C-alpha angles and dihedrals in degrees: 000000000000116000128190114266092235090069089068087064093058118104127193142225105257094200089076091048091052090044089056091050090048090051089052090055091048090052086057090056099264121142106231126186109213113223094140104080125076095225127120111241091218122100117241113274113272095238091059092048090049091051090055091050092051091048090054091049089049093056103261090147100107138086117289133195115296092241093048138266109312095230089055094046089050091051092049091048092050100041099038092041092053091047091053097039092244137115111239125183120219088239088066092061128087119183118212139180094263125342096268094081089063087061093052096040094049094048092045091049096049112025120080124194108283095022114129123233120193114213136174118265124224084039146126103313096222091070091070092039093054093046091051093047090054090053092249126137114248114220112195118222109200121232111205132206089224091065095045088262094300118121136247115260087213089056089052093047091050092054097053113102134166087269095057110116106163143018122206119207128180122195124199085029136227121241099012108038091231122153130211112232125226089255090052091052093047092054092044090051092051090052092047092053093043094051097034095241131166114229122210104201112198103202098162091128094041096124096044103085134131145205095033094304117140127200115236128198123234088218089078094066123094113283094006106100089075096049104037130096110196113206115200141143150164103263100091104027097043100027090244100136095135093047092068100216125153141141145199129216115204143135111310094243092054091044089060091054092046090050088053090053088050090054089055096046113029106001092219146330117273108277100219090051090055089055088053087051090058089055091048092055099039101033127083112315098193088093089063092048091050092050092050090050090051090050089053091055090049091047092055091048097049095043091053090044095050092048089054092060116092111250095018125109114181127193115212108244123221097209149010117037106275137098121205108197122192107240100175091112090066089071089228122111112247096244093054092043094051090049093049093046088056098042100037105026099032096234118126114217139145131253113239091231089072087069094055141289093296089059092069111123095029136091126207123223123183115217092198087118135086126289088242093054093045090053091049091048093052091051092048093050092045090052091046092050092048088066093053122085109229112213111258094236091060098044092088090052091049091051 
Protein backbone atom coordinates (compact mmCIF):
# COMPACT_ATOMS: atom_id res chain seq x y z
CA UNK A 1 0.00 0.00 0.00
CA UNK A 2 1.43 3.36 -1.05
CA UNK A 3 0.82 6.23 1.36
CA UNK A 4 1.47 9.95 0.83
CA UNK A 5 4.86 11.11 2.09
CA UNK A 6 3.26 13.79 4.27
CA UNK A 7 1.80 11.11 6.53
CA UNK A 8 5.31 10.26 7.64
CA UNK A 9 5.49 13.75 9.13
CA UNK A 10 2.46 13.17 11.38
CA UNK A 11 3.09 12.56 15.04
CA UNK A 12 0.61 11.25 17.58
CA UNK A 13 -0.66 11.86 21.09
CA UNK A 14 0.97 9.16 23.20
CA UNK A 15 -1.57 9.44 26.01
CA UNK A 16 -4.06 7.56 23.84
CA UNK A 17 -1.45 4.90 23.01
CA UNK A 18 -0.72 4.35 26.70
CA UNK A 19 -4.45 4.40 27.47
CA UNK A 20 -4.95 1.58 24.95
CA UNK A 21 -2.14 -0.44 26.58
CA UNK A 22 -3.64 0.17 30.01
CA UNK A 23 -7.02 -1.05 28.75
CA UNK A 24 -5.33 -4.22 27.46
CA UNK A 25 -3.91 -4.89 30.92
CA UNK A 26 -7.32 -4.28 32.48
CA UNK A 27 -8.84 -6.77 30.04
CA UNK A 28 -6.33 -9.29 31.43
CA UNK A 29 -7.64 -8.69 34.92
CA UNK A 30 -5.07 -6.10 36.09
CA UNK A 31 -6.12 -3.16 38.27
CA UNK A 32 -4.72 -0.02 36.59
CA UNK A 33 -4.81 3.52 37.99
CA UNK A 34 -5.13 5.99 35.13
CA UNK A 35 -2.86 9.01 35.53
CA UNK A 36 -1.94 9.15 31.85
CA UNK A 37 -4.88 10.88 30.22
CA UNK A 38 -5.61 14.62 30.40
CA UNK A 39 -9.31 14.21 31.10
CA UNK A 40 -11.22 15.43 34.16
CA UNK A 41 -12.78 12.51 36.01
CA UNK A 42 -15.91 14.56 36.75
CA UNK A 43 -19.09 14.21 34.72
CA UNK A 44 -20.32 17.28 32.86
CA UNK A 45 -22.51 19.53 35.03
CA UNK A 46 -26.24 18.56 34.94
CA UNK A 47 -27.41 21.97 33.66
CA UNK A 48 -25.20 21.61 30.56
CA UNK A 49 -26.46 18.10 29.89
CA UNK A 50 -30.05 19.29 30.26
CA UNK A 51 -29.44 22.14 27.82
CA UNK A 52 -28.22 19.63 25.22
CA UNK A 53 -31.32 17.48 25.72
CA UNK A 54 -33.61 20.46 25.29
CA UNK A 55 -31.74 21.52 22.18
CA UNK A 56 -32.27 18.08 20.65
CA UNK A 57 -35.97 18.23 21.49
CA UNK A 58 -36.12 21.70 19.92
CA UNK A 59 -34.74 20.49 16.59
CA UNK A 60 -31.06 21.46 16.79
CA UNK A 61 -30.17 18.41 14.74
CA UNK A 62 -29.28 20.05 11.42
CA UNK A 63 -26.25 21.62 9.79
CA UNK A 64 -25.15 24.97 11.12
CA UNK A 65 -22.81 27.64 9.75
CA UNK A 66 -19.18 26.55 9.37
CA UNK A 67 -17.99 29.21 11.83
CA UNK A 68 -20.62 28.27 14.40
CA UNK A 69 -24.12 29.36 15.41
CA UNK A 70 -24.22 33.15 15.70
CA UNK A 71 -25.83 33.17 19.20
CA UNK A 72 -23.00 30.96 20.41
CA UNK A 73 -20.31 33.06 18.75
CA UNK A 74 -21.83 36.17 20.35
CA UNK A 75 -21.80 34.48 23.75
CA UNK A 76 -18.16 33.42 23.36
CA UNK A 77 -17.16 36.91 22.26
CA UNK A 78 -18.94 38.53 25.23
CA UNK A 79 -18.02 36.09 27.98
CA UNK A 80 -14.45 35.35 26.93
CA UNK A 81 -13.83 38.99 26.08
CA UNK A 82 -15.01 40.10 29.52
CA UNK A 83 -12.86 37.45 31.21
CA UNK A 84 -9.79 38.67 29.35
CA UNK A 85 -10.59 42.37 29.56
CA UNK A 86 -10.90 42.68 25.78
CA UNK A 87 -13.66 43.47 23.29
CA UNK A 88 -14.17 40.62 20.85
CA UNK A 89 -16.60 40.65 17.93
CA UNK A 90 -18.60 37.51 17.05
CA UNK A 91 -16.98 37.62 13.60
CA UNK A 92 -13.64 36.91 15.29
CA UNK A 93 -14.88 33.56 16.66
CA UNK A 94 -14.79 30.17 14.95
CA UNK A 95 -16.36 27.18 16.70
CA UNK A 96 -14.81 23.76 16.09
CA UNK A 97 -15.36 20.12 17.14
CA UNK A 98 -12.77 20.25 19.91
CA UNK A 99 -10.05 22.87 20.22
CA UNK A 100 -7.41 20.90 18.33
CA UNK A 101 -8.76 21.89 14.87
CA UNK A 102 -7.97 25.54 15.66
CA UNK A 103 -4.34 24.50 15.98
CA UNK A 104 -4.33 22.77 12.60
CA UNK A 105 -6.44 25.36 10.79
CA UNK A 106 -4.37 28.29 12.03
CA UNK A 107 -1.07 26.65 11.13
CA UNK A 108 -2.37 25.54 7.73
CA UNK A 109 -3.69 29.04 7.01
CA UNK A 110 -0.49 30.86 7.96
CA UNK A 111 2.57 28.63 7.61
CA UNK A 112 4.17 28.07 4.20
CA UNK A 113 6.70 25.30 3.47
CA UNK A 114 10.02 26.39 4.91
CA UNK A 115 8.54 28.86 7.40
CA UNK A 116 9.80 28.40 10.94
CA UNK A 117 7.46 28.02 13.91
CA UNK A 118 8.81 28.27 17.45
CA UNK A 119 6.99 26.06 19.93
CA UNK A 120 7.41 25.09 23.61
CA UNK A 121 9.31 21.89 24.39
CA UNK A 122 8.41 19.86 26.39
CA UNK A 123 4.98 20.64 25.06
CA UNK A 124 1.80 19.25 23.58
CA UNK A 125 3.09 16.90 20.85
CA UNK A 126 0.54 17.92 18.25
CA UNK A 127 2.20 21.34 17.89
CA UNK A 128 5.21 19.80 16.20
CA UNK A 129 3.04 17.37 14.24
CA UNK A 130 0.87 20.15 12.79
CA UNK A 131 3.89 22.27 11.88
CA UNK A 132 5.50 19.34 10.10
CA UNK A 133 2.31 18.49 8.20
CA UNK A 134 2.10 22.06 6.91
CA UNK A 135 5.67 21.79 5.63
CA UNK A 136 6.96 24.23 8.23
CA UNK A 137 10.13 23.87 10.26
CA UNK A 138 9.55 23.28 13.99
CA UNK A 139 11.96 25.17 16.25
CA UNK A 140 11.93 23.86 19.82
CA UNK A 141 11.99 26.41 22.64
CA UNK A 142 13.16 24.66 25.84
CA UNK A 143 11.15 24.96 29.04
CA UNK A 144 13.37 24.45 32.06
CA UNK A 145 12.67 23.22 35.55
CA UNK A 146 14.85 26.03 36.93
CA UNK A 147 12.44 28.67 35.60
CA UNK A 148 9.32 26.86 36.82
CA UNK A 149 8.95 25.45 33.30
CA UNK A 150 8.69 28.85 31.68
CA UNK A 151 11.25 29.75 29.05
CA UNK A 152 14.05 32.24 28.75
CA UNK A 153 13.21 35.35 26.74
CA UNK A 154 16.84 35.35 25.60
CA UNK A 155 16.36 31.78 24.32
CA UNK A 156 13.29 32.93 22.40
CA UNK A 157 15.06 35.97 21.00
CA UNK A 158 17.96 33.80 19.84
CA UNK A 159 15.66 31.46 17.93
CA UNK A 160 13.91 34.15 15.86
CA UNK A 161 15.22 34.33 12.29
CA UNK A 162 13.98 35.98 9.09
CA UNK A 163 12.13 32.71 8.39
CA UNK A 164 10.18 32.74 11.66
CA UNK A 165 6.45 33.06 10.95
CA UNK A 166 4.72 31.99 14.15
CA UNK A 167 5.27 31.44 17.85
CA UNK A 168 3.15 28.99 19.86
CA UNK A 169 2.69 29.60 23.58
CA UNK A 170 0.72 27.52 26.07
CA UNK A 171 -0.18 28.85 29.51
CA UNK A 172 -0.98 27.11 31.81
CA UNK A 173 1.19 24.53 30.17
CA UNK A 174 0.87 20.86 29.31
CA UNK A 175 2.78 18.77 30.49
CA UNK A 176 4.42 20.88 33.20
CA UNK A 177 1.73 23.13 34.68
CA UNK A 178 3.94 26.18 34.20
CA UNK A 179 2.48 29.66 33.73
CA UNK A 180 3.78 32.64 31.77
CA UNK A 181 3.89 35.81 33.89
CA UNK A 182 2.67 39.22 32.79
CA UNK A 183 6.28 40.30 32.34
CA UNK A 184 6.94 37.23 30.17
CA UNK A 185 3.95 38.03 27.99
CA UNK A 186 4.93 41.68 27.67
CA UNK A 187 8.40 40.77 26.41
CA UNK A 188 7.02 38.08 24.08
CA UNK A 189 4.53 40.60 22.66
CA UNK A 190 7.28 43.13 22.01
CA UNK A 191 9.28 40.51 20.09
CA UNK A 192 6.20 39.42 18.12
CA UNK A 193 5.48 43.00 17.04
CA UNK A 194 9.11 43.75 16.26
CA UNK A 195 9.53 40.66 14.08
CA UNK A 196 5.98 40.60 12.65
CA UNK A 197 5.11 37.19 14.11
CA UNK A 198 1.79 35.47 14.53
CA UNK A 199 1.20 34.05 18.01
CA UNK A 200 -0.94 30.97 18.57
CA UNK A 201 -1.91 31.21 22.25
CA UNK A 202 -3.14 27.88 23.60
CA UNK A 203 -5.26 28.89 26.61
CA UNK A 204 -7.21 25.65 27.03
CA UNK A 205 -6.24 25.45 30.74
CA UNK A 206 -6.72 29.18 31.32
CA UNK A 207 -9.22 28.86 34.17
CA UNK A 208 -7.36 26.10 36.01
CA UNK A 209 -4.84 28.03 38.11
CA UNK A 210 -3.80 27.93 41.77
CA UNK A 211 -2.32 29.90 44.65
CA UNK A 212 -3.77 33.22 43.53
CA UNK A 213 -2.19 33.07 40.10
CA UNK A 214 -4.29 34.25 37.17
CA UNK A 215 -3.75 33.43 33.54
CA UNK A 216 -3.37 36.42 31.23
CA UNK A 217 -3.71 36.54 27.47
CA UNK A 218 -1.02 37.90 25.20
CA UNK A 219 -3.78 39.37 23.02
CA UNK A 220 -4.21 42.18 25.58
CA UNK A 221 -0.77 43.67 24.92
CA UNK A 222 -0.17 46.53 22.45
CA UNK A 223 -0.21 45.41 18.83
CA UNK A 224 -1.25 41.83 19.63
CA UNK A 225 -5.00 41.68 19.01
CA UNK A 226 -4.34 41.67 15.26
CA UNK A 227 -1.68 38.92 15.34
CA UNK A 228 -2.97 36.51 18.01
CA UNK A 229 -5.02 33.34 17.62
CA UNK A 230 -6.52 32.31 20.97
CA UNK A 231 -7.23 28.58 21.20
CA UNK A 232 -9.71 27.55 23.89
CA UNK A 233 -12.48 25.08 24.52
CA UNK A 234 -14.77 23.28 26.93
CA UNK A 235 -13.02 19.93 27.48
CA UNK A 236 -10.89 20.83 30.50
CA UNK A 237 -12.83 23.61 32.24
CA UNK A 238 -16.27 22.05 31.93
CA UNK A 239 -15.32 18.33 31.80
CA UNK A 240 -16.72 18.09 28.26
CA UNK A 241 -13.99 16.04 26.58
CA UNK A 242 -16.38 13.72 24.78
CA UNK A 243 -18.59 16.56 23.57
CA UNK A 244 -15.83 17.86 21.26
CA UNK A 245 -16.39 21.58 21.56
CA UNK A 246 -13.71 24.22 21.07
CA UNK A 247 -13.22 27.65 19.56
CA UNK A 248 -10.67 30.10 18.30
CA UNK A 249 -10.65 33.89 18.59
CA UNK A 250 -8.61 35.70 15.94
CA UNK A 251 -8.66 38.65 13.52
CA UNK A 252 -11.84 38.65 11.43
CA UNK A 253 -9.99 38.16 8.13
CA UNK A 254 -8.23 35.05 9.44
CA UNK A 255 -11.47 33.77 11.01
CA UNK A 256 -13.06 33.76 7.54
CA UNK A 257 -10.20 31.64 6.20
CA UNK A 258 -10.35 29.27 9.17
CA UNK A 259 -14.12 28.89 8.66
CA UNK A 260 -13.42 27.99 5.03
CA UNK A 261 -11.00 25.29 6.17
CA UNK A 262 -13.69 24.04 8.54
CA UNK A 263 -16.12 23.81 5.62
CA UNK A 264 -13.65 21.62 3.77
CA UNK A 265 -12.85 19.36 6.71
CA UNK A 266 -15.77 19.04 9.14
CA UNK A 267 -18.59 21.19 7.68
CA UNK A 268 -19.60 22.44 11.12
CA UNK A 269 -19.77 21.67 14.81
CA UNK A 270 -22.86 19.82 16.08
CA UNK A 271 -25.62 22.37 16.65
CA UNK A 272 -27.14 20.95 19.83
CA UNK A 273 -23.69 20.83 21.45
CA UNK A 274 -23.22 24.53 20.71
CA UNK A 275 -26.47 25.26 22.54
CA UNK A 276 -25.06 23.34 25.51
CA UNK A 277 -21.95 25.49 25.20
CA UNK A 278 -24.06 28.63 25.68
CA UNK A 279 -25.38 27.17 28.92
CA UNK A 280 -21.85 26.27 30.04
CA UNK A 281 -20.66 29.86 29.61
CA UNK A 282 -23.74 31.66 30.92
CA UNK A 283 -24.94 29.20 33.58
CA UNK A 284 -23.69 28.87 37.18
CA UNK A 285 -19.89 28.94 37.39
CA UNK A 286 -19.52 27.72 40.98
CA UNK A 287 -19.17 24.19 39.61
CA UNK A 288 -15.98 25.26 37.80
CA UNK A 289 -14.61 26.94 40.93
CA UNK A 290 -15.32 23.83 42.99
CA UNK A 291 -13.58 21.61 40.45
CA UNK A 292 -10.49 23.85 40.41
CA UNK A 293 -10.35 23.75 44.21
CA UNK A 294 -10.53 19.96 44.10
CA UNK A 295 -7.71 19.92 41.56
CA UNK A 296 -5.66 22.07 43.94
CA UNK A 297 -6.12 19.55 46.75
CA UNK A 298 -5.06 16.77 44.43
CA UNK A 299 -2.06 18.78 43.23
CA UNK A 300 -0.80 19.26 46.77
CA UNK A 301 -1.25 15.58 47.52
CA UNK A 302 0.52 14.28 44.42
CA UNK A 303 3.41 16.77 44.66
CA UNK A 304 4.11 15.77 48.27
CA UNK A 305 3.72 12.12 47.32
CA UNK A 306 6.08 12.31 44.37
CA UNK A 307 8.70 14.09 46.43
CA UNK A 308 8.55 11.27 48.98
CA UNK A 309 9.58 8.67 46.38
CA UNK A 310 13.33 7.95 46.08
CA UNK A 311 14.70 9.30 42.79
CA UNK A 312 11.75 11.66 42.15
CA UNK A 313 11.90 15.46 42.38
CA UNK A 314 8.59 17.19 41.69
CA UNK A 315 8.04 20.90 41.02
CA UNK A 316 4.68 22.29 42.24
CA UNK A 317 2.70 23.45 39.17
CA UNK A 318 0.68 26.66 39.13
CA UNK A 319 -1.94 25.54 36.60
CA UNK A 320 -3.50 22.72 34.56
CA UNK A 321 -3.71 19.27 36.20
CA UNK A 322 -0.34 17.61 35.59
CA UNK A 323 2.87 17.08 37.51
CA UNK A 324 6.15 16.55 35.68
CA UNK A 325 8.63 15.08 38.16
CA UNK A 326 12.33 14.86 37.38
CA UNK A 327 13.26 11.16 37.55
CA UNK A 328 16.88 11.35 36.40
CA UNK A 329 18.09 10.34 39.87
CA UNK A 330 16.47 6.92 39.45
CA UNK A 331 19.14 6.04 36.90
CA UNK A 332 16.41 4.75 34.56
CA UNK A 333 15.54 6.53 31.32
CA UNK A 334 12.08 8.05 31.43
CA UNK A 335 10.63 5.87 28.65
CA UNK A 336 11.66 2.66 30.39
CA UNK A 337 10.56 3.95 33.78
CA UNK A 338 7.08 4.97 32.56
CA UNK A 339 6.64 1.58 30.92
CA UNK A 340 7.71 -0.28 34.06
CA UNK A 341 5.50 1.83 36.30
CA UNK A 342 2.54 0.80 34.12
CA UNK A 343 3.41 -2.85 33.69
CA UNK A 344 4.82 -3.58 37.15
CA UNK A 345 3.15 -1.04 39.44
CA UNK A 346 -0.18 -0.73 37.62
CA UNK A 347 -0.07 3.07 37.26
CA UNK A 348 -0.46 4.53 33.77
CA UNK A 349 1.70 7.61 33.10
CA UNK A 350 3.61 9.18 30.22
CA UNK A 351 7.32 9.43 29.55
CA UNK A 352 8.54 13.00 29.25
CA UNK A 353 10.26 12.23 25.94
CA UNK A 354 6.83 11.99 24.28
CA UNK A 355 6.53 15.77 24.81
CA UNK A 356 9.78 16.51 23.00
CA UNK A 357 13.52 16.15 23.43
CA UNK A 358 13.62 18.51 26.42
CA UNK A 359 11.21 16.21 28.25
CA UNK A 360 13.83 13.50 28.58
CA UNK A 361 14.35 12.59 32.22
CA UNK A 362 10.81 13.47 33.30
CA UNK A 363 7.51 11.61 33.62
CA UNK A 364 4.03 13.16 33.40
CA UNK A 365 1.22 12.20 35.75
CA UNK A 366 -2.27 13.63 35.45
CA UNK A 367 -4.00 14.29 38.76
CA UNK A 368 -7.41 14.42 37.11
CA UNK A 369 -8.32 11.42 39.22
CA UNK A 370 -9.67 10.91 42.73
CA UNK A 371 -7.77 11.52 45.96
CA UNK A 372 -8.15 7.83 46.75
CA UNK A 373 -6.63 6.73 43.45
CA UNK A 374 -3.78 9.24 43.69
CA UNK A 375 -2.92 7.92 47.17
CA UNK A 376 -2.98 4.36 45.88
CA UNK A 377 -0.82 5.31 42.89
CA UNK A 378 1.81 6.96 45.10
CA UNK A 379 2.00 3.88 47.32
CA UNK A 380 2.32 1.56 44.33
CA UNK A 381 5.12 3.64 42.81
CA UNK A 382 6.89 3.97 46.16
CA UNK A 383 6.77 0.19 46.62
CA UNK A 384 7.98 -0.38 43.06
CA UNK A 385 10.88 2.06 43.47
CA UNK A 386 11.86 0.48 46.81
CA UNK A 387 12.75 -2.66 44.88
CA UNK A 388 15.04 -0.75 42.49
CA UNK A 389 18.64 0.01 43.32
CA UNK A 390 19.32 3.70 42.67
CA UNK A 391 22.90 4.31 41.47
CA UNK A 392 25.09 5.67 44.29
CA UNK A 393 26.12 8.75 42.33
CA UNK A 394 22.49 9.87 42.02
CA UNK A 395 21.38 9.19 45.60
CA UNK A 396 22.50 12.65 46.73
CA UNK A 397 20.50 14.23 43.92
CA UNK A 398 17.44 12.18 44.88
CA UNK A 399 17.74 13.29 48.50
